[in-house]
Structure formats: C-alpha cells, structure tokens
C-alpha positions in Angstrom: 19.6 1.9 -5.6 17.3 3.9 -3.8 16.3 3.4 -0.4 12.5 3.3 -1.5 13.6 0.7 -4.3 15.5 -1.4 -1.4 12.4 -1.5 0.8 10.6 -2.1 -2.1 12.7 -5.1 -3.3 12.6 -6.5 0.0 9.0 -6.4 0.3 8.9 -8.3 -2.7 11.2 -10.8 -1.6 9.3 -11.8 1.5 6.0 -11.5 -0.5 7.4 -14.3 -2.7 8.8 -16.3 0.1 5.3 -16.3 1.7 3.2 -17.2 -1.6 5.8 -20.5 -1.8 4.9 -21.0 2.0 1.3 -20.8 0.9 2.0 -23.4 -1.9 2.1 -20.9 -4.6 4.9 -22.6 -6.9 4.8 -20.2 -9.8 4.4 -16.2 -9.0 3.0 -13.9 -11.7 5.9 -11.4 -11.4 4.1 -8.4 -13.4 1.2 -8.9 -10.9 3.1 -8.8 -7.9 5.1 -5.9 -9.0 1.9 -3.9 -9.2 0.9 -4.7 -5.9 4.0 -3.7 -4.4 4.5 -0.4 -6.4 1.2 0.6 -4.6 3.1 0.3 -1.4 5.3 2.8 -2.4 4.4 5.9 -0.4 4.1 4.0 2.5 6.7 1.7 2.3 8.4 3.3 5.4 5.3 2.3 7.8 6.0 -1.2 8.6 2.0 -1.6 10.1 1.0 -0.2 6.4 3.2 -3.5 4.5 1.3 -5.9 6.5 -2.2 -7.6 7.0 -3.5 -7.9 10.5 -6.4 -10.6 10.2 -7.3 -10.5 13.5 -8.4 -6.9 13.3 -11.9 -7.0 11.7 -11.9 -3.1 10.4 -8.6 -4.5 8.8 -10.2 -6.6 7.0 -13.0 -4.5 6.2 -10.6 -1.9 4.8 -9.1 -4.8 2.8 -12.4 -6.1 1.1 -13.6 -2.2 0.9 -10.5 -0.6 -0.7 -8.9 -3.7 -2.6 -11.7 -6.5 -2.8 -14.5 -4.0 -4.2 -12.5 -1.1 -5.5 -9.6 -2.7 -7.0 -10.9 -5.9 -8.1 -14.4 -4.9 -8.6 -16.0 -7.2 -6.6 -18.7 -5.8 -5.1 -20.4 -9.0 -3.4 -19.6 -8.3 0.6 -20.2 -12.1 0.9 -18.0 -13.2 -1.8 -15.1 -10.6 -1.0 -15.2 -11.4 3.1 -15.0 -15.1 1.8 -11.7 -14.6 0.0 -10.2 -12.4 2.8 -11.0 -15.5 5.4 -9.5 -18.0 3.0 -6.4 -16.3 2.7 -6.0 -15.9 6.2 -6.5 -19.4 6.7 -3.9 -19.9 4.3 -1.6 -17.6 5.8 -2.2 -18.8 9.5 1.0 -19.9 10.1 2.5 -16.8 9.0 3.2 -14.1 11.7 3.6 -11.3 9.8 1.6 -11.3 6.7 2.6 -9.5 3.8 0.2 -7.3 2.4 1.0 -8.0 -1.4 1.0 -11.3 -0.6 -2.1 -11.3 1.1 -3.3 -9.3 -2.1 -2.1 -11.6 -4.1 -4.0 -14.5 -2.7 -7.0 -12.5 -2.4 -6.9 -12.2 -6.0 -6.2 -16.0 -7.1 -9.2 -16.7 -4.4 -11.5 -14.7 -6.4 -10.4 -15.8 -10.0 
C-alpha cells in the first residue's frame, strides 16, 4: 500500500469514528470513499483535511465549494444553516475531519 493510500485509509478511519460519535450508525462507504478520495492531492496537508468551524472564511469556503458547487445547493442561508447544524453536532470533536464534516452536511441537506 502506498503512503498516500495509507493516509487516505487513516483519514477514512478517523471520519468513520467521528461519524459514529455524531450518531451515524450505518455509514454509506461508497459516498464516504468519494469524499475521502477528493482529498488525495492534499492528504499530506493536515489543515486541508480538517474543518475549522471557528473560522468564518473557512465555513464560507465549505458552503461555496462543497454545498454550492458539489451538492448544487445555491440557497446561501440553507447551506449555512446545514453547516452550522453540523458544527453543533461535531462541537465535542476537537479536530473535525473534512470527510466526516462533508458527509454530515450532505445528510443535513438530504
């Protein structure tokens, strides 16, 4: 297994653990794998694999790049409401995994 594959596998494991902590009992692994694989070019950058909910510009980037561009939700208020709801769900987790955060945002908007 390559170094990148190992890092992606670890990232997925962390995401699964965090999703479990947030009450997700049955993870859609295909969907989570897609979210993890989107980070393969930045997996060496710890900051890029985490979401800082205390940084408003970071949350706006999540809204614009994931909620709007990837999920197709153009309603800014609806997108930010989902992001803020997930930030609340993950409030007890210090380093929020980006794949877990995105997974929960997508769940929130479903």
